[in-house]
N, C-alpha and C positions, 0 to 999 in steps of 0.2 A: 585518482581514486578519491573522491567526494568523500569530505570526512562523514553523512550520513551514511554512508557504506561500510563505515568501519569497524559498527556495532550489533550484535545482531539484539531482538528482540522477541517478548512476549508477543502474542494476540488476544488481542481483546478478548472478552465472552460473551457482554452483551447479551441479548434473548436467545444465542443462538449456540454460540460458542461451545456451551460446556458439552451439547451434543457432538460435536466435528470434535475433542479432546481426543488426539493418542495415545499421550503421555503423562504421569499423574502430573501433579501441582508442584513440581519440585527447586530450589534453586538450582540453572543452571538447566535445566531439563526445555523451560520456555523458548533455549534460544534453539532448539531442535524441531519440537514442536511444531512450531511456525510454519516448517520448511514440510511435515505432514500433511496428509489429508487420507481419512479412511470414507471406502469405498464398499457398495451392496451391488451384486449386482443379481438379476433373476437369471442368468443365464446358466447352464453347466459351465463350470470353468474349465474342466478337466477335459470336457468333450470338445469344447471352443476356447483356448486359450486367447484368442485376440477382445474377449471380454473384457481381458484386463485391461487392453488400451482404450475397449469402448462398448460396455454393452449398456441393455436398459438396466434401470434399476427404479425406485417406488415411487420416486418423485425426479423422474427424468435419466438421461445419459448420466454413468459410473463411469470412472477408470482414468489413466493418465491422459489422455486425451483432456477430458473435462478438466485435468489439475493445471495441467501446461495453460489453457485458456483463460485460468483465473490466474495466473501469475504476470508480474513486471516484464518487461522485456529486460532487464537489469537480472532479475532470478536468471533467468533464460542463458545471458549472455554468457554467467559463470560456469554453469554446469560442464561437469566432467564425466559424471557418472552416476545414474538414476537404481535408487532403492525401490523393489518389491517388495512386500510380504505379503506371501499367502495363507491364507487360515490353513489349521492343521488338520481337519478332515477332508479338504481339498485333494491338499501338498498328499497325504497319506493316500486315497485311495487310485492319485494321479500314476504315482509312486508303484502300487501294487498292478496295476493295469496296464501301466507304459516303460515302468524303470526310467532309465535318464532320458528316454526319447523326449517326456512332455517335455522337461526342464529348457533342454537344448532347442525344441522348439519354440516354447514361449517366449524366452533372449531373442534370436531370430525375428521373430513376427515384430516384438518390441524394436526390434532395432528398426528393422522396414517399415514400421508405422511409422515410427518418430523421424525418421528422416524426408521421410514423403511429406509428414506434416511441417518439418522445417521451411523445407522447399516451396508448397504452397502458402506460408503465412511467412514470408520474407523474412525468417528468421535464421540466423546466420549458421553455418555447419559450420561446429569446430575441423581443425584439421587434421587431430583424431576423432576417429566416430567414437560417440558416447555409446558405452556400453552400459549393460544394467544385471544390478547383483537381484539375485530372486531368489529369496528361501522362504524360512518354514517358520510362522509364528511360536516363538517357544525353543526355535531351533538351537545348536550349537551355534550359528553367527549370532545370533541373538543373547548368548550367555543365559541360557536357560528364561531369560526376562519373556511373558507371556503377554501381550497385548488385549487378549480376550477377543480374538477375531471368530467367528462363527461361522459357517459351510457359504459359502458365494461372499464371504470377505474380502478383503485385500485393503490395503495400507501404500501410498504411492508418498516418496521420498525426493525432493528438489532439493538436497542439501548442497551447502557452498562447501564444505568439508569433504565430503565421497568422494574417494578416490578409489580405484582396483590395484592401484602398487603394479607391483609384477605381473600381476596378470594382462597388463595395456602397454601398447610400444611407447607412452612416455617416458622421457629421460630422467632416470633422478638429477636429483639437484643439489640439497643439502642432508646431511644426515645429522639428523637428533640424537647428541650420546645424553646418557643420562647415568649418574649416580649419587646413592641412598646412602647417609651415613648408616655407617655398621656394615656394609655389603662390601663385599672384596673390591672391585674396582668399575669401570665405566664400563655399559653396555650401548650396543646400537637399542632406540625406544623407536625411534619413526624416521622415515622420510621424509624428504615434499620435493614433490616431482615437478618437472620443469611447466606443464601446462594448471599445474594446482595452485589454487588465489591460499586457500584455507588449512591450518593444520592447527590439530587441537588436542589436549591431552587432558587425560583427567580418569571417569573411575566407570565410564558407560561403554554398552557396546555400542553407541555411533560416534563415540572419541575414537580419531586415526590412530588414539595407542593410548593404552591403561597402563598403571600404575596404582600399586596399594598402597603408595604415601599419598598420591592425591583422591583425597575424600570426598570431591564434587567433579560433575557431567562440566565439558568443556571448560578446566579451572584455569588452563591461560592457553593462549590465544594465539596462533603464527601465523601472518598476512604478507604475501608476497603482494605490493601494488603495480600498478600496469610501470610503472618507473624503475621496477626489480628491486625495491628496495625492501625491505624487510622491517614491518613494526607489530608490536608484539604486546600482549597486553594479562591481565588478569581478568575474567570475566567481572561486568558491573556490579552482579549484585552480591558479589564477594570483595571487594574491593577493600572495604570495611574490615577485612580480617586476614585477605592475605595479598603479600607484594612481592614483585621481583626485586631484584637487587643485582648490581655487578662488580665486578672487579677483577684486575689482572689475576691468570694462570701464572703457571712458569710456562718461561718463554714467552711473558705478555698476552696469552692467546687470552681472553677476553668470558668469563664462566657467568651464567647466570645463576641464582639460588630463588627457589620459590618461599617465600615465609612465610610462616604461621604465628600471628599474633605481636609482627614486627622485630623478633628474637630467633624464634627455632626454624632452625632449615628443614624443609619437609623432603626435596630433591635440586638437585646441583644439571645444570643441563649447559649444552656446549654443542655449537652452532656450528660444523663445519661443513668442508664442501665433501660431496656424498665418493664415498671409493666403491669398487665389486663388490657384489653381495659375496661374503664368505671370508672378506677380508679380518673382518673382526672391526673392532673400535681402534681406530688411529692413533698410532704416540705421537701427540703435539706438545709436550712439555705443558697440558694441565695438569689442576691440583692433582694428586693420587689422594688414600685413602686415608694416609698416615697423616697430611694435613690438612686434609679437610676436620677429620674428627676433631669437636669441642672448641672449634674456631669460630671467634664472632668474625662477621662480618661487618666492616665501618659505612657510612653510608657514603656513596658516593655517588652526586647529581651524575646522570647517565649522559656522554654526548651530545647537542644538540642535532642530527643529522639529517632530520627531514621529516618534522612531525607531520602530524591530523594539519595544524594550523597553519602550515608551510607545504599546500600541494603541490606547489610550481616548483620550488624549489631545485635546482638543478645539479645537487650536491648526490652522491652517490657512499655508501656505509665503506668504509676501509674494509678491505680485504673481502670485496663483492667474488673479484673475479680471481682473488691468488687462494695460495691454499694454506693460510691461516684459518684462523676461529672469525666467526660472523658476530658480530654483536648489532641485535636488533635497535632501533629506538623507541621508547616507549613511552606511550601515551600520557601524555602529563596534563591536556587540556581539561577544561571543567564538564562534566558530563549532565546531562538533563536527564530524570527517570520520571515516567510518567506511570504513577500503578494504578492498576483498576481496582476500584474498592466497595463498587455496588452497581447493583441491577438499577433501573427505574422503570416503573410503570405510570404508562400517558393516560391520561384521557380519553377516550373511545370518541375518535376520528368517525366522521362519515356516517354519524349516527340515522341519517335517512338507508342506510343499507344493511350498520353493522349495528348489533345490541350488544355485543362484548368481545372478550375475548378472555384465554384461560393459558394458566403460567404455569409448569408443572417445576416440581422442588422433587431430589430422590434422597434418600437416607443416607447419603454421604455426602449432602448441601449440595448437590448441580442445581441449578437454577435454569432452565429455557423451555422456548416454545414446545421443542416436543420431546420428550425422553420416554425410553423403553422399560422401564419399571419405576415408576413416580410411587412415592408413598404419598405425598399431598400435594394440592394444586390450588393454588390462588385464581378465583374468577371475578374478571373486572366487567360490572356491567353500570355503563352510565359514569356517573363519580363515585358507584359503590359497590364495597372493595368484600371479599369474602372469603374463607378458607375450610376446604374441606378437605377432612384424613380420608385415606384411603386406603390405609392397613393400620395395623395396630403399632401402638409405639412412637405417635406424633403428641406431644405435649406441646399447647399453645400459654403461657405466661404460667405453667407448672402444673395446668389443670389437664388433664390424660383424657384424649380422642378416643373415640370409639372410632371403626372404619365404618364411613359413612357419614359421619357427623359435619355436620357445618355451622361454623360460627363469621358473625359478622365483625369486620375488621375497620377497628373506629379508635383512635387514640393510638402511640406505638406497643407494642409488644414484640417479645420475644418465644422462640419459636426453637424447641429442643428436637430433633428426629432423632434414629435409631442411632446414626453414626456423626452427626455433627448437629451446631448451632445456627441460627441465622436472628438478627436482627432485624423486626420489619419498624419501620418508620412511614409516620403518618407527614405528606407533605400538603395533603389538599389546603392549609391553614396561610401557606407563602404566599408573599405578595412581591409579586417581580411581573412587569413589561411580558407579555406574551406565555405564561408560566402555562406548562402543559402535564405538568406532572402530580397524578395524585399519591405513591408511598413508591420507596425505597428499601430495596432489600442488601444492606449491607454483606460482603462476604469480598475475604482477597482475593486478586486476581493477582494474574503475570505483570511484571514489570517492562515496558517501552524506554529507552535509552536513545539518544544521544547527542555527537560532540556539540559543544559553543562552536559559532561561524557561520552556520548554515541557515534551514528553515527545514518544519516539520511540518507537511502535511497530514490533515484529521481525517478522514470520512470513507465511506465503505466501498472507493474505487480504488484499482490495482495500485496506480499511481501512488497512493498513500500510505506515507510510514507509519502511520496511526493509523491501520485499517481498521475500520467495524465491521461487526459482523455483517453479512450480508445473503442470506438462507431465504432464496425465495417458495417456502413454502408457508404457507397459511391456512392450514389445516388445524390449527389454535381458535380459529374465527370465527366467532358464533353469531353468523347472518339470521335478518331479519327475516319471518319466514315468506314474507308475499315476493322474497324474493328470489325462492323457489330453487331449482335445482341447475340451474343453467350455466356455462360456460363464462355470459356474460352479465352485466348489470345494465337495465337499462333506463336511460334517463331523456328525456325529452332532448337532448343534447345529442344521443345518439349510443351507442352500446361500448364499453369500457370493461375491458378482461378482469375477470376476477383474482386471476392470474399476477394481475398489478398490486392487488392489497396483499403486502405483507407486512409482518410488524419491525422486520428490520429495515424498510422501505418510507414509512412513513413518519415523515418530520425527521428523516434523515437525511444530509446531501451526500453526493457521490463523493465532493472536495467541500466537506463541510465549515473549517476552519485553517490555521494555519499559524503556528509558533515561530516568532523571528527570532533566533539565535542568537543572529548579530550583535547583540548588544545586549542589556538585561532583556530575559526573554519577556514579550509581546505578544497577546493574544490577536489576532485579528481574524471577523468573520469572513467568509469566502459564498457562504448560501446566498442566494436570492430568496429563499423563503423560507429559510429555518433558522428558528431562534437558539445563541447558545449561551449558554450561563456562567458564571465563577463562583464559587459560594467559598465565602472565607468569613470562619467561625459561625455567625447567624446571620451575617449577609448576605443576601443573595444580590449579584448585578448581573443583568439582561444584556448580552450584548446580542442589537436585531439584525435580520438582513440588511444585504448591502442595497437591497432594489433589485429593477428590473433589468434586463441585460444590458437597457440604454445608459445606465449607470449615471442615470442624475439623483443618487443617495450614494451621499460618501460612504469609504469603509469606516465600519467602525471600528476601534482596536480598545484592548483594555489590560495594562501591566500585568505579568503575574508573581505570587511572591511563593516562598517554599511554604508548603501545605496548605495551598490551593487547592480547592478540588473542581473540575471544569467538567461542566454537567451536560456532555453533547451529545445526541441521541438518545439511546437506551444507556448507555456507559459514565462510570462515574470514574474519572481521572485524578487519582492524586496528584499535586506538583512538589516534585524535591529536586535542590540541585546547592551548590556546596558557592560560599560567599566569595568574592569577584574578591582578587588580590588586592587591586586596586577599588578605593571611593568608587561605591556604587551611583551612576551618573545621574543629573537629574533631569528628566524629562517633562513635558511640555505638559500642562493637564491635558487626559485624553478627554474624549467627546465623551457627555454625561452618556451614561450606558443604560441609566433607567429607566422610571417611566415617561413617557413624549410628554413634552410640556411646550403650554404657548411657546416660550422662548423663544425655542427648537426649532417652531418656526419661524420664529419672527429675523432669523438670522441667516442672509440670503448668501447663502456659500459659492463661491467659487473659485476654481483653481487653476492656478498657470497650466499648459498644457505643455509646457517645457518639463522632459523626464531632469528626475532627482536623483543624486547619489545618496538619501536619508532613504528609501522606501517607503513607503505607505506613509499617508501626509496626513498631521494630526488635525482633525478637524473642527475645534471648537476656539471661538472669537468673541468677542465682544460684536452689537451691533453696532453698523456705523452708518455714515448718510446714505440716506438712499433706501434704507433696508425696511419693509415695512414695520408697521409701528406695532408694539406689543398688546395682546389682547386686552380687553377690560378683564377687571379682577386682580390684576398685578400693579394698580396705580396708573393705568394707560388707558385713553379711550376710546370709543369703539367697539363692534359684538367682536363674542367672542369667537375665533376662528372653531369651524366643524375640526372634531377628532380626528386627525387621520386612519387611512386606513389600509395595511398594510394589502399587497393584490400578489404573492407570492405565484412563481409559472410554472405550469406542469411541463415535470422534466423527470431526470433522473436526483434532480434536488430534491423533491418534494412528492406527495400528494395529498396533501392540505390544502386545497383548490377551493376557490369558488366556480361550479361547475357551469351556473349560468354564463358568466365572463369568458371564460375561454374559449375563442378559438382552434386552439391546438385538437382540445378533443371531437372537433368536427372533420378535422379531414386536412383542406391543402394548409398549408403554411402560406401568410400571406408574402407576395414576392414583389420587385417593383416592377416597371414598367424598363425594357430594354436601354439603356444609355452608352451602349458604346461596346467591340471588343478589347475584353482585357486580354494585352502582347505585353511582351520582352524581348526588346531587340537584342540580338546577341552581342552587342558591345556592353550592354549595362548588364545584361545578365553573367558575361565571361567577367566583368566588374565586381560585379558582387558575388564571385567563388572566391574570388581572389580577399574575398574580407574576413578578419582575421576571426569574426564570428558571422555566426546568418543563422536567420530562420528559418528551419526547412517542412515544408508543407507536408505532414504525415499524412492527410488523409481529412475525412468528415465524421463528425462524429452524429449520426444523427439521433431522433427520439420516436419512439414507438410513436403508431398512433398517425403517421404524417404522412402528406407526398410532396415530394421535391425534384427540381429538376434541377440538371448538373449540365451546367453550358459553358460555353467562351465568354459569356457577356456580364458587363454587372448585373442585369436583369433576373438573373441565375437567382434560383435559390443556393445552390453552390458554383460556385464561379474556378474552372480549370483555366490557366491561362495560355494561351497561345507563345509561341516561339515566333517573333519577324523576325522573316530573314529577306524581304524584301520592302521599298517605300508602299510598294501596294496596299490597299486595307483589307484585312480579312474580314469574311463574311461573319455575323452574327448566328450560332447555331448551337443547337440545344441536342446534347449527346444522347441522352438518358434520361427517364423518368423511376423514380425509387418512392414502392411505397411499402413503407414497414409497419410491424407489428410485433407486439410483445416476443411472439416465436419465429416468426419469419418474418421474411421479406421476398421481397418481387420487384425486378428489375424490366423494364421497356424499354425498347433500344429507340431513341426517336432520329438518329441519325443514318441511318436507312443502310446501304451496304458497307458504310466506313466504320456501323458498329457491330460488334458481336459478343453476345452474353455465353457460356458456358457454365453450364450448372450438371449436377453437383461438381465438386472436386474434391480429391481427398484433405481431409479436416470439416469438410460442409459447407466450405464458401463459395462463394458466387464469383465467377471470372469474369471483369470484363475487359476487352481492349478495344479502343477507338482510333481511328486514322486521321490524323490532323491533316486537312487537305490545306495549303498554301493558295497564295489570290493564282497562283497558273496552273490550279488541279490538279496536281501531285500531292503526293503524300510528306511531308515532310516529316513524319517522326509518331509514332505510335505510343499512348499512353497503353498500360495493364495495372486494372484497378483490380482489389477481393473486395468484397462483399462481407463483412463475418461478423457472425453474432454468440457472442457468451453469453450462460444463463446468468440472470441476474444483470448484467447489463447492457448500456444500450450499442447498437450495431456499430457497425464504423466499416466505413469506406475509404480502404487503406490503399496509397500510390505503391505500387510495385516500381523495382529498376532500379539501378543508380549509371545508367548507361547518363551520359553528356549531355543528351537532346532534355532528356525530363530532371535533370538536374536542376539547369538552364531555366526551364520550365517556373519550377518554382522552388528557388532556393533562392532568399534574397538576402544581401548582406547588407549589415548592419553596422555601419562608422563610432570609431573610437571618439571621433573629435562633435562636429555640431552637429545636431539630432537631424534624423531623417524622416522625411514624411514616406509612408509606408502604407499600402490597405492591404490588411489583413481580412481574410472576407470578403465585406462588405463596407468595411469601415474604415477609414482612416486613423493614421495612426503614427505614433513620433515614437521613434525610438533610436535609441546609441547604444554602445556598448561602454561602459565603465567600471574600473574597478575588481574585474574580474567575474560581471555578473551583466546581464542585457534589462535595460530598462525601456518600459516602455508604460505610452501615456494615452490615453485615448477617452473620451467623453466626460472627464474630471475623476477616471477610474486608473490606475500605475498600480504597475505588478511589474516584479525584479526578479529575472530566471538566471537560473547558474544553466551548468553544461549539462543536456540531457532532460534539463525539466522543457516542461508544456503547457501548452496555452490556449485556450478555447476560445476563438470569436467569429460569430457567427455561424457557429457550427465547423467554420473549418480549425483544424488542430494542426499548431505549429510546434514544434520542436526546438532547441537553441543547440548547434552546433558549432567546436570550436577546430581551429586549422586549416590555411588554405587549400584550396583543389589543386 
């Protein structure tokens, strides 16, 4: 289990997150809220419970299927059971009309649809079928909690700790026994089952077990790793108030104490091998009530059994397979926290099409692009801001506003609402390269946590640990009158879908930035067209885009310190982490990430193409022999060079583009002429599969509005290698042509009878089957691909199947010695396995990938695999 999977996090709010929140913003609840989604369908849930799976909604499809498509594979792989909460009006009506039959039918429908979806999308189906807990909002399972669902509403939960326990066929593995000071004795509190990865104890109905002595949700978390090691921790939000200590009980059995304030014991726990139900708590020589009461535990460092810093350790916790108690490993690593502290309002981009946009504010302080009950709205028009009160009870700088009143916003303001207060800060005077912000609304949000030792991606993509909002709703955009009411924007270079323009995507990359935690925190830019900013006190430093896809611009980076604020997209994230136990390492001075200067142009920067174990390179150096002369105005002769103009690309990274200069808006992607067949010999393929580390071709990430060809040769836009079984060469072949838009995709077979296209499949995917014909005219193997399209995400043409020949053609081995020259997409790349990661270098760019991480090169998506076949 990689360190990044160990800690739960909240989700960012940005300009749409408040509308998607299910649970209140309380410590501990963010851990669960990130796995919940609220849905509304216009279909009758009682008459047709399939609407819980995939029903029409006001802004596209709604239901569990959409939730599944928005989540990364890592989340889906840890599911044991799934939660569905149905609104009370529909639940009561279903009970009156159908009794228990409606609930039984709804569960069976969800089971069948989920299994079919897994098979159609290449998602592994667990040995024990995933079951569904379907409950009523405000019902006994929620212990009286009311989520405020209305008729047609439902909530789905892909919770990592949800397990239906005795309702399933899963075998019990460990029992968690609890003793509260002042109570008679030990009692069984919860059970960890054999297919369960996470168990939580707290005071919430989503916890696996509640106890009156635990005052917060998910306060204590017990996790079982892939190596069957137990790791436990106090919720990161509560580590400053609570901790876990351990000491031997009678007979040497370990006893865990949850302490508040370092002294007072709230609860004592013991983890023992599970006993059959009805036997009660076993007598394992634990401390009894008399011994525990009034006793002060002495601090004893837990035995280092295999912490998250040592994921590859072969050691096993003592007593794991025996009859005695178990002492989990404690998380002792440093933890970085990112807490959201505000929402940013950008300038109006695409002023030829857009007049401005509105941001709603509710009485309780929620800020979002759309809210059902706003009491005020901030209007952005060009560089001008104004506030309009929609209800009574709104005060601006202590001045009451009547409903309908409008006030211009110049400078800083304090906004008082009926149930909250917000500060509005004017940012128009900030002087920083690429600065796009007009104002900031300060409000505290959830925190994201990560253990030091890995890397933390920030962006809209589901692959990112810090996931920025990505709601493809644009009803708050105010279009210019000449745009009319059509679904497309007409320009001299073609028609652009209006649906592509929404605030969560404008100048916000799918993979925007990365925080390197292998040493002291370092922020890297990843986006090709979007800026990132770091605010330290009153100073703002710009992190420019990395440049175009050719990698001719080095990747910028910047150190992060506690108290810094990262301004990314529409979010403000405050950085916090404890000091290192060792002296802070001294880094070389990073690239000047402020305004571009003439000296930046004068430094002709080159990079060694060999991989390095030091991560991304530092990019600042003094001019050397042969460098271009420094421009006039800095003490040198010669004219000043023209100011560089960044040319972002139109992709999921950014919509801030020059419409006049981008060929991708006009259809066909530029493709090289054919330069021969890409084929892999059997010997090379088997040698690659035998390597410790490998890169597997997952598929291709496509961009809406383009047409590409999938073929077996270097001239194709998407290259699917052949498997060479003889010395005779293969023929150059184009298999299919793919045309994608924001909402649909069309596939045309080019290989005649050798290509079959089947549409639609369960889950909405398009299936392609390709017969690979060898030099002798016989079919050597069959490739199966699915073209899937998730709302707000670029289409993915995914390779299916795990048969030996498919893997031979699509998996590349990465050596641990000298770098290997591989061809990823259409790009030559140097790769090697070093210090637990795959190091890639191409075109002046470097990437370091851990197990399961992905890289996209020339639209081709590669994933790191470990372990020889």
